[in-house]
N, C-alpha and C positions, 0 to 999 in steps of 0.2 A: 808124804811130803811134809810131815809135821816139823814146824820150826823154821822152814826155809824162808818164810816171809814175815817173821815176827816183828821186825822193826817197821815194815810197811803197815802192818795192822795197827800197831801202837800209834804210829804217826798219824794215821787217818783219824783216830779217835780224838787227837789233840789238834786237828787241823784248824778248827775255829780259833783256837788260841794263837796259832801261828799267824793267821790272817790279821788278828788284832795287833800283832807285833809289827806289822808292816813289811814282813819279809816275803810273804807268798807271792805277791804281784811282781816284785823285783826278780825273783827266781824264774817266774814264768816268762817275763819279758826277755830275760837273757836266753832262755831256751828257744823261744820263738825266733829271736834275732839270729842265733847261731844256726838253727834249723833252716831258716830262709837263706842264709849266706851259703850254706853247704849244698842245699838241694833245690834252691829257687823258691820263688814266692807263691807258687801255685800249690795249694794244699792237696788238690786232687792227685797230683803227680809226685808229691813229696810226703811220704808216710810219716817221717819224723815231725814235719811241720803240722800235718793234719792232727797227729796225736797231741802236740803241744797246744794247738788252737782249741781242740775239744776240752783239754784239761783246763785251759784258761776260762772258757765259757762256763764250765762246771763250777769254777770258783767265782763266777759272776764278775769277771773282769770286763770293763766297758769295751764295746766294739772298737772305739777310736784307739784305745791303748793297744789292742791286738794289731790293728792295721798299721799303726805307727811302728810297732816292733818289727813287723814284716818288712816295711819299707826301709828300716835301718839295716836289716839283714841283706836286702837286695841292693843297697847303696843308693836308693832313691832319695833318702834324706840322710844327713850326717848322723853318725852314732859311734859309740865306743867300739873298738876292735877287741873282741873277747877271744881269749885263748882257752882251749879245752884240753885238760889233762887229768891224770889220775894219781892219787897217792895210795900207798899201801902200808899197813902196819898192824900192830897188835894193841888192842885196847885192854881195859881191866879184865881180869879173870882169864887172860889168854885168848880172848876173842879175836878172830881175824877180821880186819876192817878194810874195805875199799872205799875211797872217797873220790867222787867225781867233782871237779872244779871247773867253773867258767869264770874267768876274771880278766879285767883290763890291767891288772898289776900283778904279775907273776910273783915278784918278790914279797909283796904283802900277803898274798895267799899262802905261799910256802911258810912264811914266818908264823902266821896265825894257826895253820893246821899243825905245824910242828909243836907250837906252844901248847895247844890243847891236848895233843897226845901226851906230852910230858906232864902237864898239870893233873891229868886224871889217871896217872900211873901206867900209861901205855908207852909205846915207842914206835916211831916212824921207821919203816923198813925200806930196803932197796926195791927197785922195780922188779916184780916177779916173786917177791918174798911171800906173798899170800894169794896172789891171783890164781895160782895153780889149784887152790882149794875150791874155786868157784867155776861154774859152767854158765856160759851166756845162753839165755833162753828167752823166748817170748813169754810174757806173763799177762794174762787177762784176768781181771778181778771182778767178781760179782758180789753184791751184798747178799748174804744168806737169807735174811728176812724176806719172806714173800717170794723167794725164788723157786723155780721148778728145777730141782737138782737133777732129776732123771732126764729132763729135756735138755738141760745144759750139757750133760755128759753125752747124750746121744748126738747132738749137733757137733760138739767139740770133736768127738772121735771120728765121726763121719767126715769132718773137714780136715782131718790129719793131725789133730792135737796129740801130744805125747802122753799127757797125764791130766787127771782132774782130781782135786782133793779139797779138803776144808782146812782152814786156818783161822781159829777163833770164830768170828762172825762172818767170815768170807768164804767164798768158793773160788778157788784158784785154778786156772787152766794154763798148763805149760805147753809151749810149742817150740819147734826149732825156730831160731831167729828169722829165717827166711819165710816161715809159714805164718807168722803172726797176722799179716794183712789178710791172707786167705781165710783164716779162722775168724777174724773180726768180721769180715764180710758175710760169712755164714751165719754168725749171730745176728747181724743186722737184718738179713733176709728172713730169719726165723722170728724176728721181733723180740729178741732177748737183749735187754739193755744192760751192758756191763758198766762198772764204775770207772775203771781205768784199764789201759792197755799200753805196755811198753816193753822194750827189750831190757831185761834185768839180768843181774848176776846172782845165780842160785848156788848156795853152798852145797858141796857134795856130802859133808858131814856137819853136825852141829855140836855146839858146846852147851850143855844144860846148866842153867844158872840156878843157884839156891837163893834163899831169901836174903842172904847177906850180900851176895855178888850182884844180884839183879838191879838194885837201886843204883849201885855204882856205875854199872854199864849203861843204864838208861840216862843217868845224868851226863855221862860222857857223850853218848849219842845225841842227846838233846843240845848240848853245847856246840858240838860240831855242826848240827843241822842249822843252828842259829847264826852261823858265820855267813857273812854277806856273799862270799865267793863259792861256798859249798852248794852244789846243785843236788846231788844224790849221795846216799850212803848205803852200803850193803855190809852186812855182818853175818856171822854164822852162829849166833847165839839162839838158844831156845829157852823159854821160860814156862815151866809146867803150869797148868791151870790153877793148882792150889797155891802156888807162889804168886801168880797174877792176882788172885783173889785177895791175898794178904796185902799186896801193894795198893789195891784199890780201896782198902779200908781207911 
């Protein structure tokens, strides 16, 4: 599974910086609102909302903010009407990129995403231009430090997970999208605390970046991530450990 989750791993390391930029809570509030609008305000019966609320709590979002976002989604209080859609294209070094957007202004979102692709040497494609390179999977992530890898693998496979592997400092569990809730419940019952769980887009093949291409791709991804309307980004790049070590110097 090497490389399939590289951006997620890098993004986690810089999460504290993102929070200081004031972007994290805004993205989480949008996700909670849309999840509540689509599946109702009861987290017990709405898996997407449950995941969003758990993520918000892990980011130390105040309870009042979470409850207000849920009520905006269910229509109990007035809030923006967010649209959810996806862009596809190629970033620097020929990397395939999927961008998930939640916005109350589709024209603004489209213009900003297109501008950033162009600015960093990429190009926005038509619907379907790169989506075929990815498979939709459930992705459950554990921090490797202090984790019982053998126990995680045992519980995961018994619960029907498709694969378990490592990515940097993470242990990643892949499931069929429909099975992620079942596997999460198995981890909960076993007392195994995971860091995150979501339905993700996993690249079928990866593009390995060298020391020259890696900084360009990471700057591009970081700029996209920082856009107000961008919720999630998936790409198919991999950065070898020796190149990552060079970037960290």
